[in-house]
MIBA-998765 format. One record per residue (C-alpha): x, y, z; residue in three letters. Coordinates in Angstrom, 1 decimal, m for minus. Each point is the difference from the previous one (the first is absolute). Layout:
xx/yy/zz/rest
X/Y/Z/Ala $
...
END
This chain:
xx/yy/zz/rest
28.3/0.8/29.6/Met $
m3.5/1.6/m0.3/Ala $
m1.2/3.0/1.8/Phe $
m3.6/0.9/0.8/Leu $
m1.3/3.5/m0.3/Thr $
m2.2/0.7/3.0/Val $
m2.9/2.4/m0.4/Gly $
m0.1/0.1/m3.8/Lys $
m2.8/m1.6/m2.0/Glu $
1.0/m1.8/m3.2/Pro $
m1.0/1.9/m3.1/Pro $
m3.5/m0.8/m1.2/Lys $
m0.4/m1.9/m3.3/Lys $
m1.6/1.9/m2.8/Lys $
m2.0/m1.0/m3.1/Gln $
m1.6/2.1/m2.7/Arg $
m3.7/0.5/m0.5/Leu $
m0.9/1.1/m3.5/Tyr $
m2.8/0.8/m2.4/Ile $
0.5/m0.6/m3.7/Leu $
m2.1/1.4/m2.8/Asp $
0.0/m2.6/m2.8/Ile $
m1.2/0.6/m3.5/Glu $
m0.2/m3.4/m1.7/Met $
0.8/m0.5/m3.7/Pro $
m3.7/m0.1/m0.8/Asn $
m0.6/3.4/1.7/Gly $
m1.6/m1.4/3.2/Met $
1.1/1.8/3.2/Arg $
0.8/m1.8/3.2/Leu $
1.3/1.1/3.4/Thr $
2.4/m2.3/1.9/Lys $
0.4/0.3/3.7/Ile $
3.0/m1.9/1.3/Gly $
3.1/m0.1/2.1/Lys $
3.6/m0.5/m1.0/Ala $
2.6/m1.5/2.3/Ser $
2.9/1.4/m2.1/Gly $
1.4/3.5/0.1/Asn $
m2.2/1.3/m2.8/Ser $
m3.5/m0.4/m1.4/Ser $
1.6/0.7/m3.3/Lys $
1.5/m3.5/0.0/Glu $
m3.4/m1.5/0.7/Arg $
m1.6/2.1/m2.8/Met $
2.6/m1.4/m2.4/Leu $
m0.7/m3.6/1.2/Gln $
m3.7/0.5/m0.7/Ile $
0.5/1.5/m3.4/Asn $
2.4/m2.8/m0.9/Gly $
m2.7/m2.5/1.0/Ser $
m2.6/1.8/m2.1/Ile $
2.4/m0.1/m2.9/Phe $
0.5/m3.7/0.4/Asp $
m3.8/m0.6/m0.1/Lys $
m1.0/2.5/m2.7/Tyr $
3.3/0.7/m1.9/Arg $
m0.4/3.8/0.6/Cys $
0.4/2.2/3.0/Thr $
m2.4/2.0/2.1/Ala $
0.4/3.7/0.8/Lys $
0.6/0.1/3.7/Ile $
0.5/3.0/2.3/Ser $
0.7/0.0/3.7/Ile $
m2.6/2.2/1.7/Lys $
1.1/m0.6/3.6/Arg $
3.0/m1.6/1.5/Asp $
0.9/0.2/3.7/Arg $
2.3/m1.7/2.3/Glu $
m2.1/m1.5/2.9/Val $
1.0/m1.9/3.1/Asp $
m0.2/m3.7/m1.0/Ala $
m2.3/m0.7/3.0/Glu $
m2.7/2.2/m1.6/Tyr $
0.5/m0.4/m3.7/Val $
m2.1/m3.2/m0.2/Phe $
m2.8/1.5/2.0/Lys $
m0.1/3.1/m2.2/Phe $
0.0/m2.0/m3.2/Glu $
m2.6/m2.4/1.3/Asn $
m2.3/2.9/1.1/Thr $
0.2/1.5/m3.4/Leu $
m0.7/m3.3/m1.7/His $
m3.0/m0.6/2.1/Lys $
m1.3/3.5/m0.5/Phe $
0.1/m0.4/m3.8/Phe $
m1.0/m3.7/0.0/Ala $
m3.2/0.5/m2.0/Asn $
2.1/1.3/m3.0/Tyr $
2.7/m2.6/0.0/Lys $
1.2/m0.8/m3.6/Tyr $
m0.4/m3.6/m0.9/Asn $
2.0/m1.1/m3.0/Ser $
0.0/m3.2/m1.9/Lys $
3.7/0.6/m0.8/Thr $
2.2/0.0/3.0/Lys $
3.0/2.3/0.3/Trp $
2.1/1.1/2.9/Asp $
m2.0/2.3/2.3/Gly $
m3.4/m0.4/m1.8/Val $
m1.6/m1.3/3.2/Thr $
0.5/3.5/1.6/Glu $
m1.5/2.0/m2.7/Cys $
m3.3/1.9/0.2/Phe $
m2.3/1.8/m2.5/Cys $
m0.4/3.3/1.8/Val $
0.9/3.6/m0.7/Pro $
3.6/0.6/1.0/Ile $
m0.9/3.2/1.8/Glu $
m2.2/m1.9/2.4/Asp $
2.7/m2.5/0.7/Val $
2.6/2.7/0.7/Val $
m2.4/1.7/2.4/Gln $
m0.7/m3.2/1.9/Ala $
3.7/m0.8/0.0/Tyr $
0.8/3.3/1.7/Glu $
m2.7/m0.5/2.6/Leu $
1.1/m3.5/0.8/Val $
3.7/1.1/0.4/Ile $
m1.2/2.7/2.5/Glu $
m1.7/m2.7/2.0/Gly $
m3.7/0.3/m1.1/Val $
m1.6/m3.4/m0.4/Glu $
m3.2/0.0/m2.0/Pro $
m3.1/m1.7/1.5/Asp $
m1.7/m0.5/m3.4/Phe $
0.8/m1.3/m3.5/Val $
0.7/2.3/m2.9/Tyr $
m2.9/0.7/m2.4/Gln $
0.7/1.4/m3.4/Met $
m1.5/3.5/m0.4/Pro $
m3.4/m0.3/m1.7/Ser $
m0.6/1.3/m3.5/Thr $
m3.7/m0.2/0.5/Lys $
m0.4/3.8/0.2/Glu $
1.4/0.5/m3.5/Thr $
m2.0/m2.9/m1.3/Glu $
m3.2/1.6/1.3/Asp $
0.7/3.2/m1.9/Lys $
0.1/m1.6/m3.5/Leu $
m2.4/1.7/m2.4/Pro $
m2.0/m3.2/m0.8/Phe $
END
């Protein structure tokens, strides 16, 4: 016999929204923005590094910069917002490995800042532009 509990909402499903800082074997730095349906973004990080090993026969240096549990109903929206925000700097690789389609060539600090704002509910109405180095170029002595 089953009983119903009246007045109680079922627990909300959770997923993890994470940012990975990836240093590839050749020294290139990438930032991955993703979601993990498991209990840990660590598991996802290990899957990605395993895939990189399968393709290149060496591993990347990966660190988790942000990892938060988010209501499942919002995690896709947050991830999608961040992907759109950094769309102009999406990494396009000839070699496909697990997670490569969610990697970007942007400074990790900028991604962390955008992540925190999106989690707080801020939705950008523009697309990210890499800070210009024109000021330093203009100051060259020749």
